[in-house]
SERO-4910 file (N, C-alpha, C, O; in steps of 0.05 Angstrom, whole numbers):
BEGIN
 pado doro    nc1    nc2    nc3   cac1   cac2   cac3    cc1    cc2    cc3    oc1    oc2    oc3
  Met    A    132   -199    317    123   -179    299    147   -165    286    167   -160    299
  Lys    A    145   -160    260    167   -148    245    170   -118    253    150   -105    259
  Ala    A    194   -108    252    199    -80    258    190    -62    236    183    -39    241
  Ser    A    190    -72    212    182    -55    188    166    -73    169    171    -97    166
  Val    A    147    -60    155    131    -75    135    149    -85    112    141   -104     99
  Thr    A    171    -73    108    189    -82     86    203   -108     93    214   -121     75
  Glu    A    202   -116    118    215   -142    126    197   -166    122    206   -189    125
  Leu    A    172   -162    115    154   -184    109    164   -198     84    173   -185     65
  Pro    A    162   -225     83    175   -240     61    166   -231     33    184   -228     16
  Phe    A    141   -227     28    132   -219      2    143   -192     -6    152   -188    -29
  Asn    A    142   -173     12    152   -146      7    182   -146      3    193   -131    -14
  Asn    A    196   -163     18    225   -166     15    231   -178    -12    250   -170    -25
  Phe    A    215   -198    -21    218   -210    -47    215   -190    -69    230   -190    -89
  Leu    A    196   -172    -66    191   -152    -87    213   -131    -87    217   -117   -107
  Gly    A    228   -128    -65    250   -109    -64    241    -81    -54    255    -62    -57
  Ile    A    217    -80    -42    207    -54    -32    224    -45     -9    229    -60     10
  Arg    A    233    -20    -10    250     -9     10    240     18     19    224     31      5
  Pro    A    249     28     42    242     56     50    253     75     29    275     72     18
  Ala    A    238     96     24    245    115      3    268    133     13    270    139     36
  Arg    A    284    142     -6    306    161      1    295    189      4    306    204     20
  Glu    A    274    196    -12    262    222    -10    243    223     13    228    204     18
  Thr    A    242    245     28    225    248     51    195    251     43    178    247     59
  Ala    A    190    258     18    162    261      9    148    234      4    124    233      1
  His    A    164    212      4    153    186     -1    159    167     23    179    171     37
  Leu    A    143    147     27    148    128     48    165    105     38    185     98     51
  Leu    A    157     93     16    171     69      5    176     72    -24    164     89    -38
  Gln    A    192     54    -35    198     55    -64    205     27    -74    214     10    -58
  Leu    A    200     23    -99    209     -1   -114    235      6   -128    237     28   -139
  Pro    A    255    -11   -128    279     -5   -143    274     -6   -173    254    -19   -181
  Ser    A    290      6   -188    288      4   -218    296    -23   -226    314    -36   -215
  Gly    A    281    -34   -246    288    -60   -257    268    -70   -277    244    -63   -275
  Ser    A    278    -85   -296    260    -95   -317    241   -116   -307    221   -122   -320
  Gln    A    246   -128   -283    228   -148   -272    201   -136   -264    182   -151   -260
  Tyr    A    199   -110   -262    174    -97   -254    157    -87   -278    135    -77   -275
  Leu    A    168    -91   -302    155    -80   -326    135   -101   -339    139   -125   -337
  Asn    A    115    -90   -351     96   -106   -366    103   -108   -395    125    -99   -403
  His    A     86   -118   -412     91   -122   -440     92    -95   -455    102    -94   -478
  Leu    A     83    -74   -443     84    -47   -456    108    -31   -447    113     -9   -457
  Gly    A    124    -43   -429    148    -29   -419    143     -9   -397    161      6   -390
  Thr    A    119    -10   -385    113      7   -362    112    -10   -337    110    -34   -339
  Val    A    112      3   -314    111    -12   -289     84    -27   -287     63    -16   -291
  His    A     86    -53   -282     62    -70   -281     43    -61   -259     52    -52   -237
  Ala    A     17    -63   -264     -3    -54   -245     -1    -69   -219     -7    -58   -197
  Ala    A      6    -95   -220      8   -111   -195     30   -100   -177     28   -100   -153
  Ala    A     52    -92   -189     74    -80   -174     66    -54   -161     73    -48   -138
  Gln    A     51    -38   -177     42    -12   -166     22    -16   -143     23     -2   -123
  Leu    A      4    -36   -146    -16    -42   -126     -2    -52   -100    -10    -45    -78
  Ala    A     18    -69   -103     32    -80    -80     46    -57    -65     45    -56    -40
  Leu    A     58    -38    -80     71    -16    -67     51      3    -53     55     12    -31
  Ala    A     28      8    -67      7     25    -55     -4     12    -30     -8     26    -10
  Glu    A     -9    -14    -30    -20    -27     -7     -1    -26     17     -8    -22     40
  Leu    A     25    -30     11     45    -30     32     49     -2     43     53      1     67
  Gln    A     47     18     26     49     46     36     26     52     55     30     66     75
  Ala    A      2     43     48    -21     48     66    -17     33     92    -23     44    113
  Ala    A     -7      9     91     -2     -6    116     19      7    133     16      9    157
  Ser    A     40     17    120     61     31    135     51     56    148     58     62    171
  Phe    A     35     71    133     24     96    144      6     91    167      8    104    188
  Cys    A    -12     71    165    -30     64    187    -15     53    211    -22     59    234
  Ser    A      6     38    205     22     27    227     35     49    243     36     48    268
  Asp    A     45     70    229     58     92    243     38    107    261     45    117    282
  Ile    A     13    109    251     -7    123    267    -18    106    290    -22    116    312
  Leu    A    -23     80    284    -36     63    304    -17     52    325    -27     46    348
  Asp    A      8     49    320     26     38    340     26     52    367     24     39    387
  Pro    A     26     79    368     25     92    394     -2     87    408     -3     87    433
  Leu    A    -23     82    393    -49     78    405    -52     50    416    -70     44    432
  Met    A    -35     31    407    -38      3    416    -32      0    446    -38    -21    457
  Ile    A    -21     20    458    -17     20    487    -45     18    501    -48      6    522
  Phe    A    -65     31    489    -91     33    501   -109     10    492   -128      3    506
  Phe    A   -104     -2    469   -121    -23    458   -105    -48    454    -83    -48    444
  Arg    A   -116    -71    463   -102    -96    459   -104   -106    430    -86   -119    420
  Ser    A   -127   -101    417   -130   -109    389   -144    -87    374   -158    -70    385
  Cys    A   -139    -87    348   -151    -66    331   -160    -80    305   -143    -90    291
  Asp    A   -185    -79    299   -195    -90    274   -193    -68    252   -201    -45    257
  Val    A   -183    -76    230   -182    -57    207   -199    -68    185   -195    -91    175
  Trp    A   -218    -53    177   -235    -61    155   -227    -45    130   -224    -21    131
  Arg    A   -223    -59    109   -215    -45     84   -225    -60     60   -232    -84     62
  Arg    A   -227    -46     39   -235    -58     13   -214    -49     -7   -207    -25     -8
  Asn    A   -206    -67    -23   -186    -61    -43   -197    -69    -71   -204    -92    -75
  Ser    A   -197    -50    -89   -205    -57   -116   -187    -41   -135   -179    -19   -130
  Ala    A   -182    -54   -157   -165    -41   -177   -178    -46   -205   -189    -67   -210
  Ser    A   -176    -26   -222   -186    -29   -249   -168    -15   -268   -154      5   -261
  Leu    A   -167    -24   -292   -150    -12   -313   -166     10   -327   -189      7   -333
  Arg    A   -152     32   -333   -165     53   -348   -168     45   -377   -189     50   -390
  Lys    A   -147     32   -388   -148     23   -415   -139     -6   -415   -116    -12   -410
  Ala    A   -157    -24   -421   -149    -52   -422   -132    -57   -447   -137    -44   -468
  Ala    A   -113    -74   -445    -94    -79   -467   -108    -94   -489    -96   -100   -510
***
């Protein structure tokens, strides 16, 4: 098992790292590779970061409880929609 969710191959490929600011868990570095055709951060990059932050948060909470439970099922639903389609 990886020590941090940022060590997973896909997250490492994206460049997601622990945030420098204490108000945030993780961050994407600045770069043009994350931008869409409008010059803003692509929704897929934002969704990947949001999903990883949720996983990191849950991991921090659930890890101490794993002493009592051998397995833990997590049920989740993920949906994303655009406010304004291009």
